[in-house]
N, C-alpha and C positions, 0 to 999 in steps of 0.2 A: 474869588470864585474857586471852589475846590473841585477836583476831578474825582468822582466816585468810581470805585472798582465795578465795572460792568463787563459782561461777557458779550463780545462782538465776534462775528465771523472773521477768521484770520486765514489768509492764504498760506497753507503749509505744504510746500512741495515735497513730493515723495519720489525719490530717484528709483528707477527700475532698471534691472539688468536686461539688455537686449540679447536675444538668442538668434534672431534672424531679421533681415530687411530684404524685401523682394526688389527685383529690378522691374520697375513699372511706374505708371503714373495714374493714380497716386500710388506711392509705395506703401506696402503693408509692413508694419513693425510688429514683431512678436516678442513678448517679454517672458522672463523665466517663471513668473507667477502672476496672479491676478494684479493688474495695474491699478484698479479702482479710479481710473481717470474718467473724465466726462468730456463729451464732444465740445469743442471750443477752447480746450486747454491749449496753451502754447508750450511746446517742448523744444529743448535743444538736444541735438545728438552729439554724444562724445564717443568717438570711435578711435581707440588706440591703434598704433601701428600693428600690422599683422592680421587685422580683421577685414582687410579689403575695404571697398567703398569709401576710400579716403576723401573723395570729393564731397561726401555728405558730412564729414567731420565739422563740428561747430555750426552746422546749419540749424536754423530754427523754423518751426512751422506750427500752424494750428492743426489739431487732430480731429478725426472722426472715429469714434469708438465702434468697433466691429463686434467684439465679444470680450470676455473677461481677460484674455491675454493678447489680443490683437487690436491694433488701431491703424488707420491710414494717415499719412502725412501728405500735405500738399507740396510734394517735392517730386520732380521728374528724375528718377534714377535709372531710366531705361539704358542710358549710355555709360553709366558708372561701372566701376569694377564690381564684380559680385561680392556679396558679403560672405565671409568664410570664418570659421572658427579655427585659430591656430592650434597646433599640437601642444605648445607650451603657453599657458595663460598666466601672466603676471598682473595684468590689468583687465578690466572687463568693460565692454561697451555699455553706455548708459543713456537712458532717456531722462532728462532733467526738466521738470516743469519750471517755466520762467514767468508765467502769467496766464491771463485768460482773455478771450475776446470779450470786449465790453458788454455786448448784449447778453452774455451768458453768466455774468457775475450774479451769484445767488445770495440774497440776504445781506449784501453790502450796503448798508444804509447810513453809516456814520463814519466820518473820518476819525480814525483813532491815533493819528500821528501826535507826537508829544508837543507840537507847537500849534499856535493859532488859538482863536477863541473857541471855547466849548459851549 
């Protein structure tokens, strides 16, 4: 049985630079330009030293899109250090998509992994 080249939906994460995270529940994350995310995407926060809110570093959450550059995360940051932008920036805070909530997967109808019966 041969595998024919076909086009299937592929999850292609797009990292975005974070410019702000509010202290709230849910917390609102602002990106430096349009994130093009959809509600139900799961992101991981990467917050380098100097940006504050170190408690949220490496935390993952599903998101709810608010507008082109803002989304909320299901994370309670009310008691976290405030997010700040340091005077000297050598690394940037990032939102990195890691997956999707199963009920939101769009057009994923075939397993395209290289093993198993096709």
